[in-house]
C-alpha positions as CSV (number, residue, x, y, z in Angstrom):
1,M,29.7,5.4,9.4
2,T,28.1,4.9,6.0
3,L,27.4,1.2,6.8
4,F,25.9,2.3,10.2
5,H,23.6,4.8,8.4
6,F,22.6,2.1,5.9
7,G,21.9,-0.4,8.7
8,N,19.7,2.1,10.5
9,C,17.7,2.9,7.3
10,L,17.4,-0.8,6.5
11,A,16.2,-1.7,10.0
12,L,13.7,1.2,10.1
13,A,12.3,0.0,6.7
14,Y,12.3,-3.8,7.2
15,F,11.9,-4.5,10.9
16,P,8.2,-3.5,11.0
17,Y,7.4,-6.0,8.3
18,L,9.2,-8.7,10.2
19,I,7.4,-7.8,13.4
20,V,4.0,-7.9,11.7
21,Y,4.8,-11.3,10.2
22,K,6.1,-12.8,13.4
23,N,3.4,-11.5,15.7
24,S,0.4,-12.1,13.5
25,K,-1.4,-15.2,12.1
26,L,1.0,-15.2,9.1
27,S,3.6,-16.9,11.3
28,E,1.0,-19.0,13.1
29,Y,-0.3,-20.4,9.8
30,N,3.1,-20.6,8.1
31,S,2.0,-18.2,5.3
32,F,5.4,-17.3,4.0
33,W,4.9,-18.8,0.6
34,S,1.5,-17.3,0.4
35,C,3.1,-13.9,0.9
36,V,5.7,-14.8,-1.8
37,K,2.8,-15.6,-4.2
38,A,1.2,-12.3,-3.3
39,G,4.5,-10.6,-4.2
40,G,4.5,-12.4,-7.5
41,V,1.0,-11.0,-8.2
42,Y,2.4,-7.5,-7.3
43,M,5.3,-7.9,-9.9
44,L,2.9,-9.0,-12.6
45,T,0.5,-6.2,-11.8
46,Q,3.3,-3.6,-12.0
47,L,4.4,-5.1,-15.4
48,C,0.9,-4.7,-16.7
49,K,0.8,-1.1,-15.5
50,M,4.0,-0.3,-17.2
51,I,2.8,-1.8,-20.5
52,V,-0.5,0.1,-20.3
53,L,1.3,3.4,-19.5
54,A,3.8,3.0,-22.3
55,T,1.3,1.9,-24.8
56,F,-1.7,4.1,-24.2
57,F,-0.4,7.0,-22.2
58,P,2.9,8.2,-23.7
59,T,4.7,11.0,-21.7
60,Y,5.2,14.5,-23.1
61,E,7.8,17.1,-22.3
62,V,6.3,19.6,-19.9
63,P,7.8,23.1,-19.3
64,E,9.5,23.5,-16.0
65,G,7.1,24.6,-13.3
66,K,4.1,23.3,-15.3
67,I,2.0,20.2,-14.5
68,D,1.0,17.5,-16.9
69,L,-2.5,17.2,-15.4
70,H,-3.7,14.9,-18.1
71,G,-0.7,12.6,-17.6
72,E,-1.0,12.6,-13.9
73,L,-4.7,11.7,-14.0
74,M,-4.1,8.9,-16.4
75,K,-1.3,7.6,-14.2
76,G,-3.8,7.7,-11.3
77,A,-6.3,5.8,-13.3
78,V,-3.8,3.0,-13.9
79,E,-3.2,2.7,-10.2
80,L,-6.6,1.0,-10.1
81,F,-4.7,-2.1,-11.3
82,D,-3.4,-2.4,-7.8
83,L,-6.9,-2.9,-6.5
84,I,-7.5,-5.7,-9.1
85,G,-4.2,-7.3,-8.0
86,I,-5.1,-7.3,-4.3
87,F,-8.6,-8.6,-5.2
88,V,-7.0,-11.5,-7.1
89,I,-4.8,-12.4,-4.1
90,I,-7.7,-12.3,-1.6
91,S,-10.1,-14.3,-3.9
92,Q,-7.4,-17.0,-4.4
93,Q,-6.3,-17.2,-0.8
94,I,-7.9,-20.0,1.3
95,G,-8.6,-19.4,5.0
96,R,-10.1,-16.9,7.4
97,G,-10.8,-13.4,6.4
98,D,-8.1,-11.9,8.6
99,L,-5.5,-14.2,7.1
100,K,-6.5,-13.3,3.6
101,I,-6.1,-9.6,4.5
102,L,-2.7,-10.1,6.0
103,V,-1.4,-12.2,3.2
104,A,-2.5,-9.7,0.6
105,G,-1.5,-6.6,2.5
106,V,1.9,-7.7,3.9
107,G,2.8,-9.7,0.7
108,W,2.0,-6.8,-1.6
109,A,3.8,-4.2,0.6
110,T,6.9,-6.4,1.0
111,A,7.2,-6.9,-2.7
112,E,6.9,-3.1,-3.2
113,L,9.6,-2.6,-0.5
114,V,12.0,-5.0,-2.1
115,S,11.5,-3.8,-5.7
116,M,11.2,0.0,-5.1
117,R,13.2,0.8,-2.0
118,L,16.0,-1.8,-1.4
119,L,18.2,-0.6,-4.3
120,P,17.9,3.2,-3.5
121,L,18.8,2.4,0.1
122,W,21.7,0.1,-0.9
123,V,23.1,2.7,-3.3
124,G,22.3,5.9,-1.5
125,A,22.4,5.2,2.2
126,R,26.0,3.9,1.9
127,G,27.1,7.3,0.5
128,I,29.8,9.4,2.1
129,E,27.4,12.1,3.2
130,F,24.4,11.7,5.6
131,S,21.1,12.4,4.0
132,W,17.6,12.6,5.5
133,Q,16.2,11.4,2.2
134,Y,16.8,7.7,3.1
135,I,15.4,8.1,6.5
136,Q,12.3,9.5,4.8
137,L,12.3,6.6,2.4
138,S,12.3,4.2,5.3
139,F,9.4,6.0,7.0
140,E,7.5,5.8,3.7
141,A,8.0,2.0,3.7
142,N,6.3,1.8,7.1
143,I,3.4,4.0,5.8
144,S,3.1,1.8,2.8
145,L,2.7,-1.3,4.9
146,V,-0.2,0.2,6.8
147,H,-1.6,1.6,3.5
148,H,-1.7,-1.8,1.8
149,I,-3.2,-3.6,4.7
150,I,-6.0,-0.9,4.8
151,M,-6.5,-1.5,1.0
152,A,-6.7,-5.3,1.6
153,V,-9.3,-4.8,4.4
154,L,-11.5,-2.5,2.2
155,I,-11.3,-4.9,-0.7
156,W,-12.2,-7.9,1.5
157,M,-15.2,-6.0,3.0
158,W,-16.3,-5.1,-0.5
159,T,-16.3,-8.8,-1.5
160,R,-18.5,-9.8,1.4
161,N,-22.1,-10.8,0.6
162,N,-23.5,-9.6,3.9
163,I,-22.1,-6.1,3.8
164,E,-24.7,-3.4,4.2
165,K,-25.5,-1.6,0.9
166,S,-25.4,1.8,2.7
167,V,-21.8,1.2,3.6
168,L,-20.6,0.3,0.0
169,P,-20.3,3.9,-1.2
170,L,-18.0,4.7,1.7
171,I,-15.9,1.7,1.0
172,I,-15.6,2.5,-2.7
173,S,-14.7,6.1,-1.8
174,L,-12.0,5.0,0.6
175,L,-10.6,2.6,-2.1
176,F,-10.5,5.5,-4.5
177,I,-8.6,7.6,-2.0
178,C,-6.1,4.8,-1.4
179,S,-5.5,4.1,-5.1
180,S,-5.1,7.7,-6.1
181,K,-3.3,8.9,-2.9
182,Q,0.2,8.9,-4.3
183,T,-0.8,10.8,-7.5
184,L,-2.7,13.4,-5.4
185,L,0.3,13.8,-3.1
186,E,2.6,14.4,-6.0
187,L,0.2,17.0,-7.4
188,V,-0.1,18.8,-4.1
189,G,3.7,18.8,-3.8
190,T,4.1,20.3,-7.2
191,M,1.3,22.8,-7.2
192,F,1.9,24.2,-3.7
193,H,5.7,23.6,-3.5
194,V,5.4,21.4,-0.4
195,S,8.6,20.0,1.0
196,S,9.2,16.2,0.9
197,F,8.8,16.0,4.7
198,G,5.6,18.0,4.4
199,I,4.3,15.5,1.9
200,L,5.3,12.7,4.3
201,G,3.3,14.4,7.1
202,I,0.2,14.7,4.8
203,N,0.7,11.0,3.8
204,V,0.7,10.0,7.5
205,I,-2.4,12.0,8.3
206,V,-4.4,10.7,5.4
207,T,-3.4,7.1,6.0
208,L,-4.3,7.4,9.7
209,L,-7.7,8.9,8.9
210,V,-8.6,6.3,6.3
211,G,-7.2,3.6,8.6
212,L,-9.4,4.7,11.5
213,I,-12.6,4.7,9.3
214,T,-11.7,1.3,7.9
215,T,-11.0,-0.1,11.3
216,Q,-14.4,1.0,12.5
217,L,-16.1,-0.5,9.5
218,Y,-14.2,-3.8,10.0
219,V,-15.1,-3.9,13.7
220,N,-18.8,-3.3,12.9
221,L,-18.8,-6.1,10.3
222,C,-17.1,-8.5,12.9
223,I,-19.8,-7.6,15.4
224,Q,-22.5,-8.2,12.8
225,D,-21.0,-11.6,12.0
226,N,-20.9,-12.6,15.7
227,A,-24.5,-11.6,16.0
228,W,-25.4,-13.8,13.1
229,G,-23.3,-16.7,14.5
230,N,-20.8,-16.5,11.6
231,P,-17.4,-15.8,13.3
232,K,-15.2,-17.8,10.9
233,Y,-14.7,-14.8,8.6
234,H,-12.8,-12.6,11.0
């Protein structure tokens, strides 16, 4: 029974990644090693974040029920390193714009899945008692995949030379929401005592809203490229 629960959680977490890879241009262009390189950039970025947090933003003991607002804000600021990491992947990747987006988004999200969620699933989901915690962890992995692809799309659009200047503030605002989303969710959960599934629901709603806006911006840019006779970027 424990292995069955572990298998369900593992399938729920990992199969969407496999489906995206097999049914996208990643498989068509044999981009496996490009995704592995993107995962390497993820690991290096997380190492830099840990060094910065440990060096410049030491943690303090906070009384129970209180919030270390300063610490949370500093942690949110360090999350901007993720944007830099994804930018590096996109700028170094050769090929079409949509391929760059998928390599950066899927490679980054997969590296996060392996490094942050595989061990908890292996240790916890094989426990004697059933727990919804690991089902939730698997759902979070799916949200993370969408979240990082959205970030990759926004960063790719931000790097474009022909993007309308009136759209840039919106793209920057969406990037700020993406980079600080996890910190804001933790603050909301602590301040308003929201349950873990409530936070998961808020995460889904925010990700969907940002995704819808990003998709519309991306489609508009593709239409603009077609009008200018420059379809190779999408």
